[in-house]
mmCIF file of the C-alpha atoms, coordinates in Angstrom:
data_MODEL
# 
_entry.id   MODEL 
# 
loop_
_atom_site.group_PDB 
_atom_site.id 
_atom_site.type_symbol 
_atom_site.label_atom_id 
_atom_site.label_alt_id 
_atom_site.label_comp_id 
_atom_site.label_asym_id 
_atom_site.label_entity_id 
_atom_site.label_seq_id 
_atom_site.pdbx_PDB_ins_code 
_atom_site.Cartn_x 
_atom_site.Cartn_y 
_atom_site.Cartn_z 
_atom_site.occupancy 
_atom_site.B_iso_or_equiv 
_atom_site.pdbx_formal_charge 
_atom_site.auth_seq_id 
_atom_site.auth_comp_id 
_atom_site.auth_asym_id 
_atom_site.auth_atom_id 
_atom_site.pdbx_PDB_model_num 
ATOM 1   C CA . UNK A 1 1   ? 10.370  10.628  4.811   1.00 0.00 ? 1   UNK A CA 1 
ATOM 2   C CA . UNK A 1 2   ? 7.461   8.228   4.815   1.00 0.00 ? 2   UNK A CA 1 
ATOM 3   C CA . UNK A 1 3   ? 4.153   9.661   5.778   1.00 0.00 ? 3   UNK A CA 1 
ATOM 4   C CA . UNK A 1 4   ? 0.923   8.134   6.976   1.00 0.00 ? 4   UNK A CA 1 
ATOM 5   C CA . UNK A 1 5   ? -0.665  8.598   3.552   1.00 0.00 ? 5   UNK A CA 1 
ATOM 6   C CA . UNK A 1 6   ? 1.994   6.426   1.849   1.00 0.00 ? 6   UNK A CA 1 
ATOM 7   C CA . UNK A 1 7   ? 1.439   3.643   4.355   1.00 0.00 ? 7   UNK A CA 1 
ATOM 8   C CA . UNK A 1 8   ? -2.359  4.016   4.222   1.00 0.00 ? 8   UNK A CA 1 
ATOM 9   C CA . UNK A 1 9   ? -2.593  3.471   0.470   1.00 0.00 ? 9   UNK A CA 1 
ATOM 10  C CA . UNK A 1 10  ? 0.023   0.694   0.495   1.00 0.00 ? 10  UNK A CA 1 
ATOM 11  C CA . UNK A 1 11  ? -1.907  -1.228  3.168   1.00 0.00 ? 11  UNK A CA 1 
ATOM 12  C CA . UNK A 1 12  ? -5.255  -0.738  1.418   1.00 0.00 ? 12  UNK A CA 1 
ATOM 13  C CA . UNK A 1 13  ? -3.742  -1.900  -1.860  1.00 0.00 ? 13  UNK A CA 1 
ATOM 14  C CA . UNK A 1 14  ? -2.195  -4.955  -0.259  1.00 0.00 ? 14  UNK A CA 1 
ATOM 15  C CA . UNK A 1 15  ? -5.510  -5.933  1.332   1.00 0.00 ? 15  UNK A CA 1 
ATOM 16  C CA . UNK A 1 16  ? -7.337  -5.509  -1.955  1.00 0.00 ? 16  UNK A CA 1 
ATOM 17  C CA . UNK A 1 17  ? -4.800  -7.724  -3.733  1.00 0.00 ? 17  UNK A CA 1 
ATOM 18  C CA . UNK A 1 18  ? -4.903  -10.433 -1.055  1.00 0.00 ? 18  UNK A CA 1 
ATOM 19  C CA . UNK A 1 19  ? -8.705  -10.586 -1.128  1.00 0.00 ? 19  UNK A CA 1 
ATOM 20  C CA . UNK A 1 20  ? -8.922  -10.372 -4.914  1.00 0.00 ? 20  UNK A CA 1 
ATOM 21  C CA . UNK A 1 21  ? -6.539  -13.313 -5.205  1.00 0.00 ? 21  UNK A CA 1 
ATOM 22  C CA . UNK A 1 22  ? -8.531  -15.194 -2.566  1.00 0.00 ? 22  UNK A CA 1 
ATOM 23  C CA . UNK A 1 23  ? -11.472 -15.100 -4.977  1.00 0.00 ? 23  UNK A CA 1 
ATOM 24  C CA . UNK A 1 24  ? -9.221  -16.103 -7.898  1.00 0.00 ? 24  UNK A CA 1 
ATOM 25  C CA . UNK A 1 25  ? -10.154 -12.852 -9.603  1.00 0.00 ? 25  UNK A CA 1 
ATOM 26  C CA . UNK A 1 26  ? -7.790  -11.193 -12.084 1.00 0.00 ? 26  UNK A CA 1 
ATOM 27  C CA . UNK A 1 27  ? -7.018  -7.489  -11.992 1.00 0.00 ? 27  UNK A CA 1 
ATOM 28  C CA . UNK A 1 28  ? -8.895  -7.151  -15.258 1.00 0.00 ? 28  UNK A CA 1 
ATOM 29  C CA . UNK A 1 29  ? -12.000 -8.838  -13.816 1.00 0.00 ? 29  UNK A CA 1 
ATOM 30  C CA . UNK A 1 30  ? -11.840 -6.618  -10.733 1.00 0.00 ? 30  UNK A CA 1 
ATOM 31  C CA . UNK A 1 31  ? -11.484 -3.547  -12.929 1.00 0.00 ? 31  UNK A CA 1 
ATOM 32  C CA . UNK A 1 32  ? -14.539 -4.489  -14.970 1.00 0.00 ? 32  UNK A CA 1 
ATOM 33  C CA . UNK A 1 33  ? -16.635 -4.958  -11.823 1.00 0.00 ? 33  UNK A CA 1 
ATOM 34  C CA . UNK A 1 34  ? -15.646 -1.612  -10.281 1.00 0.00 ? 34  UNK A CA 1 
ATOM 35  C CA . UNK A 1 35  ? -15.280 0.459   -13.465 1.00 0.00 ? 35  UNK A CA 1 
ATOM 36  C CA . UNK A 1 36  ? -11.488 0.779   -13.634 1.00 0.00 ? 36  UNK A CA 1 
ATOM 37  C CA . UNK A 1 37  ? -8.792  -0.447  -15.987 1.00 0.00 ? 37  UNK A CA 1 
ATOM 38  C CA . UNK A 1 38  ? -6.523  -3.365  -15.139 1.00 0.00 ? 38  UNK A CA 1 
ATOM 39  C CA . UNK A 1 39  ? -3.589  -0.963  -14.820 1.00 0.00 ? 39  UNK A CA 1 
ATOM 40  C CA . UNK A 1 40  ? -5.527  1.188   -12.336 1.00 0.00 ? 40  UNK A CA 1 
ATOM 41  C CA . UNK A 1 41  ? -6.212  -1.899  -10.205 1.00 0.00 ? 41  UNK A CA 1 
ATOM 42  C CA . UNK A 1 42  ? -2.510  -2.813  -10.387 1.00 0.00 ? 42  UNK A CA 1 
ATOM 43  C CA . UNK A 1 43  ? -1.477  0.698   -9.344  1.00 0.00 ? 43  UNK A CA 1 
ATOM 44  C CA . UNK A 1 44  ? -3.995  0.760   -6.486  1.00 0.00 ? 44  UNK A CA 1 
ATOM 45  C CA . UNK A 1 45  ? -2.726  -2.606  -5.243  1.00 0.00 ? 45  UNK A CA 1 
ATOM 46  C CA . UNK A 1 46  ? 0.836   -1.263  -5.298  1.00 0.00 ? 46  UNK A CA 1 
ATOM 47  C CA . UNK A 1 47  ? -0.182  1.907   -3.437  1.00 0.00 ? 47  UNK A CA 1 
ATOM 48  C CA . UNK A 1 48  ? 0.813   4.069   -6.402  1.00 0.00 ? 48  UNK A CA 1 
ATOM 49  C CA . UNK A 1 49  ? -2.704  5.292   -7.134  1.00 0.00 ? 49  UNK A CA 1 
ATOM 50  C CA . UNK A 1 50  ? -5.072  6.683   -4.535  1.00 0.00 ? 50  UNK A CA 1 
ATOM 51  C CA . UNK A 1 51  ? -8.408  4.920   -4.534  1.00 0.00 ? 51  UNK A CA 1 
ATOM 52  C CA . UNK A 1 52  ? -11.506 7.092   -4.344  1.00 0.00 ? 52  UNK A CA 1 
ATOM 53  C CA . UNK A 1 53  ? -13.952 6.408   -1.535  1.00 0.00 ? 53  UNK A CA 1 
ATOM 54  C CA . UNK A 1 54  ? -16.816 5.350   -3.804  1.00 0.00 ? 54  UNK A CA 1 
ATOM 55  C CA . UNK A 1 55  ? -14.479 2.973   -5.647  1.00 0.00 ? 55  UNK A CA 1 
ATOM 56  C CA . UNK A 1 56  ? -13.272 1.550   -2.347  1.00 0.00 ? 56  UNK A CA 1 
ATOM 57  C CA . UNK A 1 57  ? -16.888 0.739   -1.483  1.00 0.00 ? 57  UNK A CA 1 
ATOM 58  C CA . UNK A 1 58  ? -17.363 -0.918  -4.886  1.00 0.00 ? 58  UNK A CA 1 
ATOM 59  C CA . UNK A 1 59  ? -14.249 -3.020  -4.262  1.00 0.00 ? 59  UNK A CA 1 
ATOM 60  C CA . UNK A 1 60  ? -15.553 -4.052  -0.827  1.00 0.00 ? 60  UNK A CA 1 
ATOM 61  C CA . UNK A 1 61  ? -18.925 -5.014  -2.320  1.00 0.00 ? 61  UNK A CA 1 
ATOM 62  C CA . UNK A 1 62  ? -17.233 -6.954  -5.136  1.00 0.00 ? 62  UNK A CA 1 
ATOM 63  C CA . UNK A 1 63  ? -15.070 -8.843  -2.625  1.00 0.00 ? 63  UNK A CA 1 
ATOM 64  C CA . UNK A 1 64  ? -18.008 -9.374  -0.230  1.00 0.00 ? 64  UNK A CA 1 
ATOM 65  C CA . UNK A 1 65  ? -16.172 -7.533  2.550   1.00 0.00 ? 65  UNK A CA 1 
ATOM 66  C CA . UNK A 1 66  ? -17.004 -4.839  5.038   1.00 0.00 ? 66  UNK A CA 1 
ATOM 67  C CA . UNK A 1 67  ? -15.110 -1.699  4.115   1.00 0.00 ? 67  UNK A CA 1 
ATOM 68  C CA . UNK A 1 68  ? -13.311 -1.752  7.484   1.00 0.00 ? 68  UNK A CA 1 
ATOM 69  C CA . UNK A 1 69  ? -11.631 -4.990  6.433   1.00 0.00 ? 69  UNK A CA 1 
ATOM 70  C CA . UNK A 1 70  ? -9.738  -3.016  3.790   1.00 0.00 ? 70  UNK A CA 1 
ATOM 71  C CA . UNK A 1 71  ? -8.737  -0.142  6.080   1.00 0.00 ? 71  UNK A CA 1 
ATOM 72  C CA . UNK A 1 72  ? -5.802  -0.255  8.502   1.00 0.00 ? 72  UNK A CA 1 
ATOM 73  C CA . UNK A 1 73  ? -6.223  0.775   12.112  1.00 0.00 ? 73  UNK A CA 1 
ATOM 74  C CA . UNK A 1 74  ? -4.633  3.947   13.425  1.00 0.00 ? 74  UNK A CA 1 
ATOM 75  C CA . UNK A 1 75  ? -2.121  1.802   15.343  1.00 0.00 ? 75  UNK A CA 1 
ATOM 76  C CA . UNK A 1 76  ? -1.021  0.132   12.105  1.00 0.00 ? 76  UNK A CA 1 
ATOM 77  C CA . UNK A 1 77  ? -0.421  3.524   10.515  1.00 0.00 ? 77  UNK A CA 1 
ATOM 78  C CA . UNK A 1 78  ? 1.544   4.830   13.486  1.00 0.00 ? 78  UNK A CA 1 
ATOM 79  C CA . UNK A 1 79  ? 4.152   2.074   13.562  1.00 0.00 ? 79  UNK A CA 1 
ATOM 80  C CA . UNK A 1 80  ? 7.695   3.293   13.951  1.00 0.00 ? 80  UNK A CA 1 
ATOM 81  C CA . UNK A 1 81  ? 9.752   4.029   10.853  1.00 0.00 ? 81  UNK A CA 1 
ATOM 82  C CA . UNK A 1 82  ? 11.599  0.705   10.942  1.00 0.00 ? 82  UNK A CA 1 
ATOM 83  C CA . UNK A 1 83  ? 8.307   -1.199  10.747  1.00 0.00 ? 83  UNK A CA 1 
ATOM 84  C CA . UNK A 1 84  ? 7.205   1.020   7.876   1.00 0.00 ? 84  UNK A CA 1 
ATOM 85  C CA . UNK A 1 85  ? 10.487  0.410   6.019   1.00 0.00 ? 85  UNK A CA 1 
ATOM 86  C CA . UNK A 1 86  ? 10.018  -3.328  6.451   1.00 0.00 ? 86  UNK A CA 1 
ATOM 87  C CA . UNK A 1 87  ? 6.445   -3.092  5.173   1.00 0.00 ? 87  UNK A CA 1 
ATOM 88  C CA . UNK A 1 88  ? 7.519   -1.210  2.054   1.00 0.00 ? 88  UNK A CA 1 
ATOM 89  C CA . UNK A 1 89  ? 10.396  -3.590  1.410   1.00 0.00 ? 89  UNK A CA 1 
ATOM 90  C CA . UNK A 1 90  ? 7.917   -6.459  1.471   1.00 0.00 ? 90  UNK A CA 1 
ATOM 91  C CA . UNK A 1 91  ? 5.789   -4.675  -1.152  1.00 0.00 ? 91  UNK A CA 1 
ATOM 92  C CA . UNK A 1 92  ? 8.647   -4.776  -3.675  1.00 0.00 ? 92  UNK A CA 1 
ATOM 93  C CA . UNK A 1 93  ? 7.857   -1.291  -4.913  1.00 0.00 ? 93  UNK A CA 1 
ATOM 94  C CA . UNK A 1 94  ? 9.060   2.179   -4.062  1.00 0.00 ? 94  UNK A CA 1 
ATOM 95  C CA . UNK A 1 95  ? 8.358   5.693   -5.227  1.00 0.00 ? 95  UNK A CA 1 
ATOM 96  C CA . UNK A 1 96  ? 11.324  7.964   -5.909  1.00 0.00 ? 96  UNK A CA 1 
ATOM 97  C CA . UNK A 1 97  ? 10.546  9.807   -2.652  1.00 0.00 ? 97  UNK A CA 1 
ATOM 98  C CA . UNK A 1 98  ? 10.549  6.577   -0.654  1.00 0.00 ? 98  UNK A CA 1 
ATOM 99  C CA . UNK A 1 99  ? 13.814  5.407   -2.210  1.00 0.00 ? 99  UNK A CA 1 
ATOM 100 C CA . UNK A 1 100 ? 15.394  8.761   -1.409  1.00 0.00 ? 100 UNK A CA 1 
ATOM 101 C CA . UNK A 1 101 ? 14.175  8.568   2.178   1.00 0.00 ? 101 UNK A CA 1 
ATOM 102 C CA . UNK A 1 102 ? 15.490  5.006   2.611   1.00 0.00 ? 102 UNK A CA 1 
ATOM 103 C CA . UNK A 1 103 ? 18.850  6.069   1.190   1.00 0.00 ? 103 UNK A CA 1 
ATOM 104 C CA . UNK A 1 104 ? 18.994  9.038   3.605   1.00 0.00 ? 104 UNK A CA 1 
ATOM 105 C CA . UNK A 1 105 ? 18.229  6.769   6.583   1.00 0.00 ? 105 UNK A CA 1 
ATOM 106 C CA . UNK A 1 106 ? 20.966  4.348   5.535   1.00 0.00 ? 106 UNK A CA 1 
ATOM 107 C CA . UNK A 1 107 ? 23.468  7.183   5.053   1.00 0.00 ? 107 UNK A CA 1 
ATOM 108 C CA . UNK A 1 108 ? 22.628  8.618   8.482   1.00 0.00 ? 108 UNK A CA 1 
ATOM 109 C CA . UNK A 1 109 ? 23.002  5.179   10.039  1.00 0.00 ? 109 UNK A CA 1 
ATOM 110 C CA . UNK A 1 110 ? 26.409  4.680   8.434   1.00 0.00 ? 110 UNK A CA 1 
ATOM 111 C CA . UNK A 1 111 ? 27.512  8.166   9.496   1.00 0.00 ? 111 UNK A CA 1 
ATOM 112 C CA . UNK A 1 112 ? 26.380  7.588   13.085  1.00 0.00 ? 112 UNK A CA 1 
ATOM 113 C CA . UNK A 1 113 ? 28.217  4.248   13.204  1.00 0.00 ? 113 UNK A CA 1 
ATOM 114 C CA . UNK A 1 114 ? 31.407  5.968   12.057  1.00 0.00 ? 114 UNK A CA 1 
ATOM 115 C CA . UNK A 1 115 ? 31.170  8.545   14.842  1.00 0.00 ? 115 UNK A CA 1 
ATOM 116 C CA . UNK A 1 116 ? 31.095  5.947   17.612  1.00 0.00 ? 116 UNK A CA 1 
# 
């Protein structure tokens, strides 16, 4: 099942990517400015790698943002599961755990439809 942590890092990563692209900055350029590799930036943007707090501040400084602009609100993190599924589908990436959870939800939905 999805947890708040999965959504938290996916949202942060998405916001980093959007703002990085807004400045026409490559992942490699971002990595050089904050002391990470291009692949680390890519994994952070996809929510696969947790970003450390000090690195998050460096990213905010590099993008000329307040750190709160990269962080989701509590309400965003507490969306219902359907909203969270939609968010992850839009990210075009899934961990094995997330794929398993999505498959379980679909199976339960199909089973419940058959019982009606």
